[in-house]
C-alpha positions in Angstrom: 146.2 160.2 141.0 147.9 163.6 141.1 148.9 164.8 137.6 146.7 162.1 135.8 144.5 163.2 133.0 140.8 163.5 133.8 138.7 160.4 133.3 136.0 160.8 130.8 132.4 160.1 131.9 129.1 159.6 130.1 125.5 159.5 131.1 123.3 156.4 130.4 121.9 157.8 127.2 125.4 158.4 125.9 126.4 154.7 126.0 126.8 154.3 122.3 128.7 157.7 122.2 131.1 156.3 124.7 131.7 153.2 122.6 132.3 155.2 119.4 134.7 157.5 121.2 136.7 154.9 123.2 136.4 152.0 120.7 136.7 149.2 123.4 136.9 145.5 122.5 135.0 144.5 125.7 132.3 146.2 127.7 132.0 145.3 131.4 128.5 145.5 132.8 128.1 146.2 136.5 124.8 148.1 136.6 121.6 147.2 138.5 120.6 143.6 137.7 117.4 144.6 135.9 119.4 146.8 133.4 122.0 144.2 132.6 120.3 143.0 129.4 119.9 146.5 128.0 123.6 147.3 128.2 124.7 143.8 127.1 122.5 143.9 124.0 123.5 147.4 123.1 127.2 146.6 123.5 126.9 143.4 121.4 125.2 145.4 118.6 127.9 148.0 118.9 130.5 145.4 118.0 131.8 144.6 121.5 132.2 141.4 123.5 130.8 141.6 127.0 131.8 140.6 130.6 128.9 140.9 133.0 128.6 140.5 136.7 126.2 137.9 138.0 123.3 137.4 137.5 123.4 137.8 133.7 119.8 139.1 133.9 116.7 138.6 135.9 114.0 136.8 133.8 113.4 134.7 130.7 112.4 137.6 128.4 115.6 139.5 129.1 117.7 136.3 128.7 116.1 135.6 125.3 117.0 139.2 124.3 120.6 138.5 125.1 120.6 135.1 123.3 119.1 136.8 120.2 121.8 139.5 120.2 124.6 137.0 120.5 123.2 135.0 117.6 122.7 138.2 115.5 126.1 139.7 116.2 128.4 136.7 116.7 130.0 138.4 119.7 130.4 136.6 123.1 129.2 137.2 126.7 131.2 136.1 129.7 129.6 136.0 133.2 131.8 136.6 136.3 130.9 133.7 138.5 133.7 134.1 141.1 132.5 131.1 143.2 133.5 128.8 140.3 137.1 129.8 140.8 137.3 129.3 144.5 139.9 126.5 145.1 137.6 124.3 147.1 134.8 124.4 144.5 137.4 123.8 141.8 138.6 120.8 143.6 135.1 119.3 143.9 134.6 119.9 140.2 137.9 118.2 139.4 136.9 115.2 141.5 133.5 114.9 140.0 134.9 115.1 136.4 137.7 112.6 137.0 136.3 110.0 139.3 132.9 110.5 141.0 130.2 111.0 138.4 127.0 111.9 140.4 123.6 110.6 139.5 122.0 112.5 142.3 123.1 115.3 144.7 122.0 117.6 147.5 123.8 120.8 148.4 127.4 119.8 148.3 126.9 116.0 148.8 127.2 113.8 145.7 126.3 110.1 145.5 127.6 108.3 142.5 128.5 104.9 141.1 132.0 105.1 142.5 131.1 106.3 146.0 130.2 109.5 147.8 131.8 113.0 147.9 131.1 115.5 150.7 132.2 119.1 151.1 131.6 120.9 154.4 132.2 124.7 154.4 132.1 127.3 157.1 132.5 130.8 155.6 133.6 134.0 157.4 130.9 136.5 158.1 130.7 139.1 155.4 128.2 142.0 154.8 128.1 143.2 151.2 129.6 146.8 151.1 130.1 146.7 154.8 132.9 144.2 155.4 136.5 143.7 154.3 136.5 142.8 150.6 138.9 139.9 151.1 136.4 138.3 153.5 133.8 137.8 150.8 133.5 134.0 150.3 136.6 133.4 152.4 136.6 130.3 154.6 136.7 129.5 158.3 137.0 125.9 157.4 136.5 123.5 154.5 136.7 119.8 154.3 136.3 117.7 151.2 136.0 114.0 151.9 135.8 111.2 149.4 134.1 108.0 150.4 135.1 105.4 147.7 132.9 102.3 147.4 134.5 99.5 149.5 137.5 101.6 150.5 138.7 103.9 153.2 137.6 107.6 153.0 140.3 110.2 152.2 140.6 114.0 152.4 141.1 115.9 149.2 143.8 118.6 149.4 143.5 122.1 147.8 145.4 125.3 148.3 143.8 128.6 149.2 145.0 131.8 147.6 144.9 135.5 148.5 141.8 137.6 148.1 138.1 136.9 148.1 136.6 133.4 147.7 139.8 131.8 148.8 141.8 133.3 145.9 139.0 132.5 143.4 138.5 136.2 142.6 142.1 136.6 141.5 141.9 133.4 139.5 138.7 134.6 137.8 140.1 138.0 136.9 143.2 136.4 135.5 141.0 134.2 133.3 138.8 137.1 132.2 141.5 139.6 131.5 144.7 137.6 131.1 145.9 135.0 128.7 143.5 132.0 128.5 144.8 129.0 130.3 143.9 125.3 130.3 140.9 125.0 132.5 139.9 121.3 133.1 137.1 122.2 135.6 135.6 124.4 132.8 134.9 127.2 135.2 134.6 130.0 132.5 131.0 131.0 132.2 129.4 132.2 129.0 125.9 133.4 128.2 124.6 129.8 128.3 125.8 129.4 131.9 124.5 132.8 132.8 121.1 131.9 131.5 121.0 128.5 133.2 122.0 130.0 136.5 118.8 132.1 136.7 116.3 129.5 135.7 115.6 128.2 139.2 114.7 131.7 140.3 112.6 132.4 137.2 110.7 129.1 137.7 110.3 129.8 141.4 108.9 133.3 140.8 106.4 132.0 138.2 105.4 129.2 140.6 104.6 131.7 143.4 102.8 134.1 141.0 100.6 131.4 139.5 100.5 129.1 142.6 101.3 125.9 140.6 104.2 123.6 139.9 106.4 124.8 137.1 108.3 122.5 134.6 111.4 123.8 133.0 110.2 122.4 129.7 107.6 125.3 129.7 110.4 127.8 129.0 111.5 128.8 125.6 114.9 129.6 127.1 115.5 125.9 128.0 114.8 124.7 124.4 117.1 127.5 123.1 120.0 126.3 125.3 119.9 122.6 124.2 
């Protein structure tokens, strides 16, 4: 912007200097995935809350570092899971919470004691850093169908918004940076959700490395999250 004051910049080793000089309440972490934990932990110990892009981190050791820092400092970590805020995903969450409690599921098909819920999605083609930003997670089509036990099926309605993920990006940003609103689907993601979201990948990597089945009970991270 013409006439605007220069924006201050710091190198990685000056992270704490930046915090001391600017005195932020919240640090936003968008570095390489493998360095997320370093900046999250340093920010927490510097007295800041943290918002991090997904994934929160990449393995159990790093996730435990983050949990330790949260417990030691009392500050919080939020994870920017934009797909949680997409209207069609929010609608499925709402239906599951209010009516159709699943006891098993596969992809986006849920079978429960009250019937069956199916969501069929076709997303627009999007190449990260190579396509229009508003096309990320946007839909060609989406149908949410509820099949009640002993009743006729019906289509669940939802309204798409502007921007990426059917308006989910804007909803997430409003939640992260605006005034907190009532959120029945509980889409806001803290460090616990961030840690749980990477466990399948952690277990899968360990299974391939050791060529054996892996049980989640083997991980300290799981016991810490109970």
